[in-house]
KOLTOR-203061 format. One record per atom (N, C-alpha, C): residue in three letters; x, y, z. Coordinates in steps of 0.001 Angstrom, whole numbers, padded with zeros to 6 digits, always signed. Each point is the difference from the previous one (the first is absolute). Layout:
N
AlaXYZ ...
***
This chain:
136
Met-043420+010420-002207 Met+001058+000064-000981 Met+001096+000984+000420 Ile-000395+001119+000565 Ile+000965+001008+000433 Ile+000872-000549+001121 Thr-000594-000719+000923 Thr+000758-000565+001123 Thr+001009-001029-000492 Val-000408-000825-000939 Val+000909-001014-000548 Val+001162+000674-000724 Ala-000293+001016-000805 Ala+001055+000707-000719 Ala+000949+000702+000967 Ala-000548+000609+001042 Ala+000847+000685+000977 Ala+000882-000979+000752 Leu-000545-001126+000400 Leu+000778-000989+000730 Leu+001078-000623-000879 Leu-000353-000344-001233 Leu+000977-000576-000923 Leu+001101+001018-000318 Gly-000374+001248-000192 Gly+000990+001046-000262 Gly+000927+000219+001175 Lys-000547+000012+001202 Lys+000827+000185+001205 Lys+000970-001158+000180 Cys-000454-001210-000225 Cys+000872-001173+000133 Cys+001124+000031-001029 Cys-000337+000263-001256 Cys+001025+000048-001049 Cys+000958+001165+000210 Leu-000502+001115+000509 Leu+000854+001149+000275 Leu+001012-000326+001087 Ala-000451-000632+001063 Ala+000917-000370+001088 Ala+001050-000993-000489 Ile-000423-000961-000801 Ile+000938-000992-000530 Ile+001015+000668-000923 Ser-000461+000845-000906 Ser+000919+000618-000969 Ser+000958+000965+000680 Phe-000456+000752+000980 Phe+000876+000960+000673 Phe+001118-000720+000753 Asn-000343-001058+000719 Asn+001024-000760+000722 Asn+000922-000753-000957 Thr-000547-000505-001068 Thr+000798-000736-000975 Thr+001019+000900-000670 Val-000362+001243-000239 Val+000927+000943-000620 Val+001272+000111+000831 Tyr-000141+000138+001295 Tyr+001181+000161+000847 Tyr+000802-001294+000110 Leu-000669-001120+000101 Leu+000726-001263+000101 Leu+000671-000376-001314 Tyr-000720+000126-001074 Tyr+000489-000462-001291 Tyr+001032+000945-000602 Thr-000128+001294+000254 Thr+000920+000962-000582 Thr+001429-000251+000462 Gly+000167-000361+001257 Gly+001326-000302+000505 Gly+000644-001179-000700 Glu-000796-000929-000460 Glu+000522-001163-000709 Glu+000170+000266-001494 Leu-000772+000885-000524 Leu-000021+000233-001443 Leu+001195+000802-000491 Tyr+000360+001032+000722 Tyr+001093+000869-000428 Tyr+001347-000554+000443 Pro+001035+000180-000829 Pro+001346-000406+000430 Pro+000503+000952+001089 Thr+001012-000418+000712 Thr+000513+000749+001138 Thr+000391+001430-000366 Val+000599+000185-001167 Val+000512+001325-000360 Val-001100+001037-000223 Val-001203-000417-000331 Val-001100+000952-000215 Val-001184-000260+000932 Arg+000190-000817+001009 Arg-001108-000361+000890 Arg-000535+001213+000752 Asn+000859+000878+000492 Asn-000475+001186+000721 Asn-000806+000917-000895 Ile+000457+000190-001227 Ile-000736+000847-000943 Ile-001352-000638-000325 Gly-000005-001303-000231 Gly-001252-000702-000305 Gly-000988+000051+001150 Met+000500-000200+001209 Met-000885+000069+001169 Met-000531+001420+000195 Gly+000850+000995-000240 Gly-000445+001391+000122 Gly-001071+000340-001012 Phe+000201-000438-001252 Phe-000992+000269-001036 Phe-001320-000704+000309 Thr+000092-001241+000458 Thr-001204-000740+000361 Thr-000730+000678+001142 Ser+000747+000488+000976 Ser-000600+000691+001136 Ser-000666+001302-000442 Ile+000632+000718-000903 Ile-000595+001239-000506 Ile-001315-000284-000709 Cys-000013-001029-000838 Cys-001239-000357-000702 Cys-001105-000370+000979 Ala+000353-000746+001036 Ala-001000-000383+001000 Ala-000525+001220+000748 Arg+000872+000920+000320 Arg-000418+001203+000738 Arg-000847+000927-000871 Val+000322+000107-001274 Val-000819+000816-000902 Val-001414-000584-000070 Gly-000085-001320-000064 Gly-001315-000644+000018 Gly-000750+000300+001283 Gly+000729+000020+001110 Gly-000623+000339+001287 Gly-000466+001441+000057 Ile+000707+000889-000677 Ile-000401+001412-000037 Ile-001230+000193-000879 Ile-000057-000699-001118 Ile-001110+000147-000949 Ile-001270-000693+000496 Ala+000150-001067+000759 Ala-001149-000827+000402 Ala-001143+000775+000651 Pro+000242+000936+000925 Pro-001144+000697+000611 Pro-000835+000812-000985 Phe+000601+000419-001098 Phe-000731+000810-000960 Phe-000911-000826-000900 Ile+000192-001286-000047 Ile-000862-000858-000807 Ile-001414-000049+000580 Ile-000121+000240+001277 Ile-001323+000037+000645 Ile-000900+001045-000668 Tyr+000595+001080-000496 Tyr-000787+001056-000635 Tyr-000616-000423-001326 Leu+000372-001183-000486 Leu-000626-000515-001217 Leu-001424-000497+000249 Asp-000455+000019+001248 Asp-001369-000432+000270 Asp-001028+000994-000544 Val+000472+001112-000543 Val-000897+000951-000658 Val-000617-000655-001226 Val+000789-000843-000691 Val-000496-000690-001184 Val-001066-001001+000431 Thr+000395-001005+000738 Thr-000927-000933+000660 Thr+000655-000457+001287 Lys-000779-000584+000851 Lys+000499-000430+001311 Lys+001019-001133-000123 Glu-000081-000796-001070 Glu+000861-001173-000142 Glu+001363+000286-000625 Val+000183+001148-000644 Val+001237+000269-000742 Val+001255-000091+000877 Pro+000052+000597+001209 Pro+001221-000145+000801 Pro+000327-001468+000328 Phe-001005-000783+000290 Phe+000229-001421+000291 Phe+000511-000736-001235 Ile-000562+000335-001142 Ile+000425-000653-001241 Ile+001450+000371-000323 Val+000362+001268+000182 Val+001371+000435-000282 Val+000986-000701+000926 Phe-000288+000022+001306 Phe+000898-000652+000955 Phe+000110-001495-000280 Ser-001121-000633-000252 Ser+000001-001446-000259 Ser+000754-000339-001276 Ala-000248+000762-001058 Ala+000660-000281-001278 Ala+001513+000172+000104 Leu+000455+001047+000666 Leu+001440+000211+000163 Leu+000644-001100+000840 Ala-000644-000366+001084 Ala+000567-001026+000875 Ala+000015-001366-000677 Ile-001070-000341-000685 Ile-000063-001297-000682 Ile+001028-000046-001131 Ser+000143+001110-000747 Ser+000992+000009-001075 Ser+001419-000137+000549 Cys+000294+000614+001141 Cys+001327-000172+000618 Cys+000216-001451+000394 Gly-001004-000612+000584 Gly+000117-001408+000381 Gly+000202-000909-001198 Leu-000697+000275-001081 Leu+000138-000829-001204 Leu+001336+000226-000701 Leu+000499+001237-000002 Leu+001290+000283-000621 Leu+001144-000677+000752 Phe-000169-000189+001282 Phe+001048-000640+000780 Phe+000210-001451-000425 Ile-001021-000634-000523 Ile+000113-001395-000444 Ile+001070-000134-001088 Ala+000215+001047-000798 Ala+000974-000050-001091 Ala+001447+000120+000472 Met+000223+000298+001268 Met+001369+000160+000498 Met+000676-001361+000117 Pro+001325-000049-000230 Pro+000713-001282+000071 Pro+000121-000510+001426 Glu+000096-001307+000151 Glu+000155-000634+001305 Glu+001425+000194+000489 Thr+000172+000400+001260 Thr+001331+000213+000553 Thr+000341-000991+001103 Lys-000911-000891+000329 Lys+000261-000961+001071 Lys+001139-000935-000398 Gly+000987-000118+000872 Gly+001124-000885-000247 Gly+001015+000552-000991 Gln-000206+001232-000479 Gln+000916+000615-000953 Gln+000928+000958+000749 Pro+001271+000044-000372 Pro+000891+000965+000646 Pro-000367+001418-000418 Leu+000122+000935+000934 Leu-000282+001393-000312 Leu+001133+000563-000837 Gly-000332+000815-000990 Gly+001014+000574-000870 Gly+000791+001089+000697 Asp+001307-000020-000164 Asp+000854+001041+000562 Asp+000280+001101-001016 Thr+000016-000353-001270 Thr+000290+000973-001054 Thr-001073-000094-001076 Met+000013+000965-000900 Met-000937-000025-001111 Met+000266-001204-000899 Ala+001264-000416-000112 Ala+000334-001166-000822 Ala-000664-001260+000560 Asp-000057-000125+001333 Asp-000673-001150+000613 Asp-001480-000017-000362 Val-000622+001173+000019 Val-001432+000088-000320 Val-000238-000335-001462 Leu+000858+000494-000885 Leu-000158-000300-001422 Leu+000217-001483-000276 Glu+000934-000627+000726 Glu+000214-001444-000155 Glu-001224-000777+000465 Tyr-000578+000402+001129 Tyr-001211-000655+000503 Tyr-001141+000164-000992 Arg-000111+001200-000584 Arg-001052+000271-000992 Arg+000179-000878-001231 Ser+001247-000168-000448 Ser+000233-000828-001181 Ser-000300-001467+000299 Arg+000247-000461+001238 Arg-000362-001369+000362 Arg-001503-000191-000030 Leu-000741+001018+000438 Leu-001466-000086-000063 Leu-000468-000093-001442 Arg+000620+000780-000884 Arg-000373-000046-001411 Arg+000325-001356-000608 Cys+001162-000546+000381 Cys+000391-001302-000540 Cys-000987-001076+000436 Arg-000453+000073+001254 Arg-001002-000966+000473 Arg-001296+000146-000776 Ala-000407+001234-000242 Ala-001231+000230-000752 Ala+000152-000488-001434 Thr+001186+000224-000578 Thr+000254-000444-001368 Thr-000003-001516-000082 Ser+000628-000657+000976 Ser+000017-001462-000026 Ser-001398-000563+000226 Ala-000813+000684+000778 Ala-001381-000447+000192 Ala-000780+000131-001302 Arg+000257+001066-000753 Arg-000661+000159-001300 Arg+000498-001040-000975 His+001316-000289+000057 His+000581-000992-000904 His-000587-001384+000274 Asp-000179-000328+001288 Asp-000595-001283+000358 Asp-001446-000107-000459 Ser-000672+001146-000091 Ser-001401-000024-000412 Ser-000157+000096-001513 Gly+001114+000052-000735 Gly-000071+000021-001458 Gly+000061+001376-000604 Val+000170+001063+000806 Val+000093+001356-000509 Val+001439+000240-000449 Glu+000160+000714-001116 Glu+001332+000246-000550 Glu+000836+000824+000971 Glu+001277-000355+000147 Glu+000900+000665+000935 Glu+000459+001341-000564 Ala+000163+000991+000892 Ala+000467+001322-000393 Ala+001476-000057-000342 Pro+000487+000920-000873 Pro+001414-000017-000376 Pro+000898+000341+001181 Lys+001232-000528-000030 Lys+000964+000261+001066 Lys+000968+001076-000467 Val+000267+000966+000887 Val+000949+001065-000272 Val+001000+000016+001140 Asn+001260-000229-000299 Asn+001060-000040+001014 Asn-000323-000959+001137 Gly-000598-001107-000319 Gly-000305-001013+001002 Gly-001294+000219+000750 Tyr-000665+001134-000206 Tyr-001256+000290+000680 Tyr-001144-000101-000993 Thr-001136-000429+000494 Thr-001183-000042-000838 Thr-000526+001419-000155 Ala-000163+000446-001215 Ala-000425+001363-000275 Ala-001467+000028-000406 Thr-000689+001046+000402 Thr-001381+000189-000436 Thr+000029+000794-001302 Asn-001138+000154-000646 Asn-000064+000665-001292 Asn+000539+001421+000040 His-000367+000781+001041 His+000456+001381+000041 His+001490+000091+000297 Glu+000591-001013+000634 Glu+001431+000027+000275 Glu+000815-000341-001238 Thr-000517-000853-000877 Thr+000758-000370-001188 Thr-000018+001101-001042 Ser-000973+000904+000057 Ser-000066+001063-000998 Ser+000902+001161+000350 Leu+000590+000008+001192 Leu+000855+001118+000413 Leu+001314-000040-000665 
***
């Protein structure tokens, strides 16, 4: 069980670390891409600094470091599934481009709900608003 958890954690960790660098460049608009890449790099490096100290959790039981590494890596891999698809989409140059792309994603989700019989969300200034946005 420990070997399987370690191997699965190592695989998901390698995938998530590489995906962060590839996907971050596509996710942020040009005007904030350097800041976004820097922040992402800092988070990755902090994780690299903390990682050696997790080994000391073997005082509790021998499996705890493997469980921690595996759980973090698997959760990163699963959270990535929620990110929007960027294939074939133009990269945003400004924040307005990103907000327009985000509103198109919401409209697609709303139309999918409408097709399935779910009531459509109210429109505010031409954009579909969520509950917390309409209360502002």
